[in-house]
C-alpha positions as CSV (number, residue, x, y, z in Angstrom):
1,M,14.5,12.3,12.2
2,L,13.1,15.7,11.5
3,F,11.7,14.3,8.1
4,L,9.6,11.7,10.2
5,V,8.4,14.3,12.7
6,G,7.5,16.8,9.8
7,T,5.6,13.9,8.0
8,G,3.6,13.0,11.1
9,I,2.7,16.7,11.8
10,G,1.9,17.2,8.1
11,G,-0.4,14.2,8.0
12,W,-2.2,15.4,11.1
13,L,-2.6,18.8,9.9
14,A,-3.9,17.7,6.6
15,A,-6.4,15.3,8.1
16,N,-7.8,17.7,10.8
17,Y,-7.7,21.1,9.1
18,L,-7.4,20.6,5.3
19,S,-10.0,17.9,4.7
20,E,-13.9,18.2,4.5
21,P,-15.6,16.6,7.7
22,G,-17.5,13.6,6.8
23,Y,-16.2,13.4,3.3
24,I,-16.6,9.8,1.8
25,V,-14.1,8.7,-0.9
26,A,-15.8,7.8,-4.2
27,I,-14.9,4.1,-4.7
28,S,-16.1,2.3,-7.6
29,Q,-18.7,-0.5,-7.0
30,D,-16.3,-3.1,-8.8
31,T,-13.6,-2.3,-6.3
32,I,-16.0,-2.6,-3.4
33,N,-17.2,-6.0,-4.8
34,D,-13.6,-7.3,-5.2
35,L,-12.7,-6.1,-1.5
36,T,-15.9,-7.9,-0.3
37,S,-15.1,-11.1,-2.1
38,L,-11.6,-11.0,-0.3
39,G,-13.4,-10.6,3.1
40,F,-13.2,-6.8,3.5
41,N,-15.9,-4.5,4.6
42,K,-16.9,-1.6,2.5
43,P,-14.0,1.1,3.2
44,N,-14.8,4.3,4.8
45,G,-11.8,6.0,3.3
46,Y,-9.0,5.1,1.1
47,V,-8.1,1.7,2.6
48,P,-10.0,-0.9,4.6
49,E,-9.9,-0.2,8.3
50,E,-9.6,-3.8,9.3
51,H,-6.5,-4.1,7.4
52,F,-4.7,-0.7,7.8
53,G,-6.5,0.9,10.8
54,L,-5.6,0.5,14.5
55,V,-8.0,-2.6,14.7
56,A,-5.3,-4.6,12.6
57,L,-3.0,-4.3,15.4
58,Q,-5.4,-6.2,17.8
59,S,-5.3,-9.3,15.4
60,V,-2.1,-11.4,15.4
61,K,-2.7,-12.5,11.8
62,S,-3.1,-8.9,10.6
63,F,-0.1,-7.9,12.7
64,L,2.1,-10.6,11.1
65,V,0.8,-9.9,7.6
66,L,1.7,-6.3,8.0
67,A,5.0,-6.9,9.6
68,T,6.0,-9.5,7.1
69,G,4.9,-7.3,4.1
70,G,6.9,-4.4,5.6
71,L,10.0,-6.5,5.7
72,L,9.6,-7.8,2.2
73,V,9.1,-4.5,0.9
74,G,12.3,-3.2,2.7
75,F,14.2,-6.2,1.4
76,G,12.8,-5.8,-2.2
77,A,13.7,-2.2,-2.4
78,R,17.2,-3.0,-1.2
79,Y,17.7,-6.0,-3.5
80,A,16.3,-4.2,-6.5
81,G,18.5,-1.0,-5.9
82,G,15.7,1.2,-5.3
83,C,12.1,1.5,-4.6
84,T,9.1,1.3,-7.1
85,S,8.8,5.1,-7.6
86,G,12.5,5.6,-8.1
87,H,12.6,2.8,-10.8
88,A,9.5,3.9,-12.4
89,I,9.9,7.5,-12.5
90,S,13.6,8.3,-12.4
91,G,15.0,4.9,-13.9
92,I,12.6,4.7,-16.8
93,S,12.8,8.4,-17.9
94,N,16.4,7.9,-18.0
95,L,16.0,4.9,-20.2
96,Q,17.7,2.4,-17.7
97,P,17.1,-1.2,-18.7
98,A,17.5,-2.4,-15.1
99,S,14.7,0.0,-14.1
100,L,12.4,-1.1,-16.9
101,L,13.0,-4.9,-15.8
102,A,12.5,-4.0,-12.1
103,V,9.2,-2.1,-12.9
104,V,7.9,-5.1,-14.7
105,G,8.9,-7.3,-11.8
106,F,7.0,-5.1,-9.4
107,F,4.0,-5.3,-11.7
108,I,4.0,-9.0,-12.0
109,G,4.6,-9.3,-8.2
110,G,1.5,-7.2,-7.6
111,L,-0.6,-9.3,-9.9
112,V,0.7,-12.5,-8.1
113,M,-0.1,-11.0,-4.7
114,T,-3.6,-9.9,-5.7
115,H,-4.8,-12.9,-7.6
116,L,-3.0,-15.7,-5.9
117,L,-1.7,-14.9,-2.6
118,F,-4.4,-12.5,-1.2
119,P,-7.2,-15.3,-1.5
120,L,-4.9,-17.6,0.4
121,I,-4.1,-15.3,3.2
122,Y,-7.6,-13.9,3.6
């Protein structure tokens, strides 16, 4: 519980006191074009607001997509015996074949999501 509270306080402090006001993240034009083709507006930060901002909670579709994605990530991490970072950093550095297989699966899953499922959802 203390970890969650510290994460929230740390994020708030970083956003309000450790960042430059009005700073615009430099995103490549190719990325902006790809996001536009998927139906997102040009992001003002690191992620599109209509998908990751508070506005996403006002749309039933966005809420269901985020909730389903969260459940799938939790299930996948449990089923794979760890998260993407754990397998990619710790597992591969220890030369564990299961971690290499998991990371390859994560990568293929990301490609399928980006190129096949995203256009269907949005």
